[in-house]
N, C-alpha and C positions, 0 to 999 in steps of 0.2 A: 496644572496641565503643562506639558512640555511646550516651550516657545516655538519649536520647529517640528517638522514632520518626523515621526519616529524612524529609527534605523530598522529596516525590515530584513536586512541580510541575515543569512543563517549559515551555520557550519555543521556539516554532517561528517564528522571525522575529518578526512582530508578533502572532502568535497565542499566547496564554497558556492553558495547560490545567492543571487541578488535579492530574492524574496522567497517566502515559504509556500507559494501557491503553485503547485504542479498539476499536470493532468495525467491521469492514470492510464496504464497500459490497457489496451483493448477497448477503450471508450472514446478515443480521439483519433482513431485510424493512424495515418502517418502525418496528420496535420493539414493535408491539402484541402480536405473537405471543409475545414474550419476557417479558411482564410477570409471569407466574406463576413465572418462573425467576430473573430478574435484577432487582436494584435499580438501575434505570436512572440514578438520581441519582448513583451512585457512579462511573460510567464517566468516563474522561477525555474521551471524545467519542464521538458516534454519527455514522457515515457511512452514511446511508440509501442505498437502491438508486438507481443512476444515473438521472437524468431527462434527457429529450431535448425539443426544442421542441414536437414533436407526439407523440401516442400511438404506441406501437409494439407490435405483437402478438408479436414475438419469433420465434424459429426453430421449425421443426416438430419434433415428438418423434422419437426420444428426445432429451431435453435434458441429462440427466445420466447418467453411467456411473461406478460405483465402480471404483477400481483397487486394486492391491495396497498402495499406500502413499499414497492420496489420492483425488481426485475429478476427473473430467473433466466440464466443464459447457459447454453451448452454448445458453445462455438467449436470447441475441440482444437484450439490453437491453429486454426486455419491460417497459413502463411506461405510465402513463396520460398522460404529457406534463406540461409545466410548469404549465398552468392547474389541472389536477386536483391536482397536488402542492401548489400554493399554497393552494388552497381546502379540501382535505381532509386532507392528510398533515402538512404543516408545522405547522399550529396544534396538533395533537396532540403532535408531536415537541417543540415548544418548551415544552410543559408537563411534559416528562419530567425536567427539571432538569440534564441534561447538555449540554455544548456540541454544537451541531449543525453538522456540516461537510457541505455539500450537494455531491454528486457530479453533475457535468454532462458531457454528451457531445453532439457534433454531427458532421455530415458534412463540415464545412469550418470555416474560421476564422470566417466570418460567423455561423454557428450558435452557436459558443462565445461570441462577443462579444455577440450578442443575448441569450443566456441570462444572461450575467453582468450585462448592463445591466438586465434584468428583475428580477434578484434583488438588485441593489444598493439599499441603503436599506431592505430588508425587515427589520424589527426582529427581533432574536434570532438571526439567522444568524451563526455564528462565523467561517466561512471557506468557500471554494469549493475543491473538489478536481476538477481537470480530468482526465477519463478519456480520455486520448489513446492508450490502450493496450489496448482491448478486442479480443480476437482472434476474437470470435464474430459480428461483423457485417461487412458489406462495407465495405472501406476503414477498418475500426475502428482499425487500428494505423498507418495511413499517416502521420498527423500526429505519431506518436510514434517513428517509425523514421527520420525525416529531421530532422536537427538544425535546419536553417533553418526548416522548417515548424513544428517544436515551438516555436522562439523566437517565431515570428509569432503563434501561438495564445496563448502566455503574455503576450506584449506587448500584444496586442489586448484580452485580458481585463483585464490590469493597467490599461489606459487606461479601461476601461468600468466599473470598480468600485473602491470603497474597501476592499473586503473583502480579507483575506489570501488569497493564491492558492497552492495546492499542485498540483504536476503529478504525476500518477500515471503511471509509466513502465513500458514493456515490457522484459522481459529478452531478447526475440527480436531483438536487434541485435548488430552486431559490437563496438561500444564503448558501453556504457551511460553511461560517464563523459562521453563527448562529448555525448550527448543531455541529460544532467543539466546540463552546463555551458551548453548552449543555453537550457534552461529558466531557469537562474540569470540569464543575460544578458537574457532577456526580462522579468525582474522577479519570478520566483517567490520566495515566502517560504520554501518548502520543497519537497522531492520525496518521493513515496511510492514505495518500492522493495520488492516488485515486483508487477506484475500477473501473471496466469497465464502459464505456458509452453505453447506450442502442442503438442497431442498428439492422438492418435486411438485408437479401440478398434475391433476387428474381430471379427465372428462368422464364423469360418473355415468352419463347416459350411454356412452360407447364403451365404458368400462376399460378405458385405455389411458396410459400416461400421455400428456400433451407433448413433452419433449421427446425427440427421437432417441436421445440417449438415456431416457427415463429420469435420471438424476442430473441436476445442474447446480449452478452456483447462484445463490441469492445475494443481490446487492441492493443498494438504495437505503432509504430512511429506516427500514425495518432492522437493519443490522448495526445502526449507529451505537446503541447501548452496548452491544457485544464488542464492537471495536474500541469504545472508550474503556471498557473493562480490561481488554487486553493491553491497551496502552498503559493503563494504571498498573497492572500487575508486572509488566515488563519494566516499567520505569522504577518500580520498587526493588527489582531484583538484578537488573543489568545496567552497566554503565554506558554502553554505546548509545548514540542518538537514535531517535525513533521518527519515522514518517507515518503519520496517521492517515488512514483511509477507510471509508465505510459510511455511506449515508450523509456525506457533507453537502449541504445545499445552501446554507445561510452563513452570515458572518458569525452568528452566535454558535453555530456548529464548529466553525474554525476555532473560535476562542476557547470553546470547551476542550478541544483536543490540545491546544497549546498549554493551557493551565494544567491539564492532566499530565502532560509530559512529552507531547510530540513537538519536535523542532520544526517540522514542515508537514504539509498535508497534500494529499492527492485528491483531485476531483474526478469522479468517475461517472456513475449513472446520471448525476445531475446535468451533465453536458448533453444528454439525449433530450431531456425535457426543456432545458434552457441553454442553448449553445453559447450564450454570452456570459454564463454564470461565473467563469473564472475572472473575467474583466470586472464584473460587479463586485466580486469579493475583494479584488485588488483595490478597487476604488474605496471600499468601505473599511478595509483593514487599518489604515493609519488612525482613523478616529477611534476605532475600538481599542487599539493599543494605548492611545493617548488617554482614553477614558479611565484606564487603570493607573494613570500617572506615570507611565513608563516612557523613557526616552528611546528604548531599544526593545524590539520583540524578544530578544534573548533574555531580558529581565523578567519576562512574563512566563517563560516556559517552565513547567514543572512547579508552579507556585501554589498548587492546590493545597488547601488547609484541611487536614483530616480531623474528624472528631476524636476526642479523648474517649476511648471505650474502656469500660471496666473489664477486669480480668474475667475470662470465661468461667474459671473455677475459683473458689475461695473457701474459707472456713465456714462451717454451717452457722446459720443465723438463729439465735435464740428467739423464738417467737413468743416466749412467755407461756404461762400456764394455759391449758385448754379447759374448756368446760366439759363436764361429763354429761 
């Protein structure tokens, strides 16, 4: 066992964070609501609610539906727009003491580029997270399901800002490794895996969908196996760092993501059920890293040992003579 507490600092390309426990966009508000529960200064990073160029009212109710192992949401990127964010929310966030990673979204490449240019040079912002994967708005996942479109978004933002760029990707694709490679080719410093999985809920007695937008995004423990699969596949195919997100509620969940290949994690739906969850995970993380005999979290990342699998095909096996 290491004699001292493990080093929990992480590097996501050019982005350096004091520890790997972040809070996910859309699940933590702008942090004000959590002050009584969370010491914001301890967090590895805060990703506030996604902002768009202009204010959005979001989708009609219902916007959330609890499921057996998670939460369906169809908020629709409800936000006050970039002007209100810069004037009201960001100054407060920057006083919290944790790195602030601003989540941005747009209807097209031009929107993303304009937002990135607007935020470039704003003192205190640690990085940008590109939400090319929201399933709850019209065309919200279009730029994240086409590899070339994803590359263009990332490349455009990369040219418009000096800030580190993180692409948040959707699992609702045939090959997430292909999309992640496109983000890397566009210049992304890291990728966030994953956004929500598309789903719906139905009131069979009324014969109507429960969500006002019919289809929403499923988060929570139900999607953790999908998120782990995506982290594994991208880790095998792409060199840039990964932020894992999806169903993380316990320290075991965190460690599963780390050994699979995530350099950091974001806590989402769990904060609704247990507002202090991020603090609990931070308290438990040093012992979990030390349990593996590591002096640094970095020495644990991507250390998953895969089984030796026989070749799928081979020469025919002689089964010997058969009885007539």
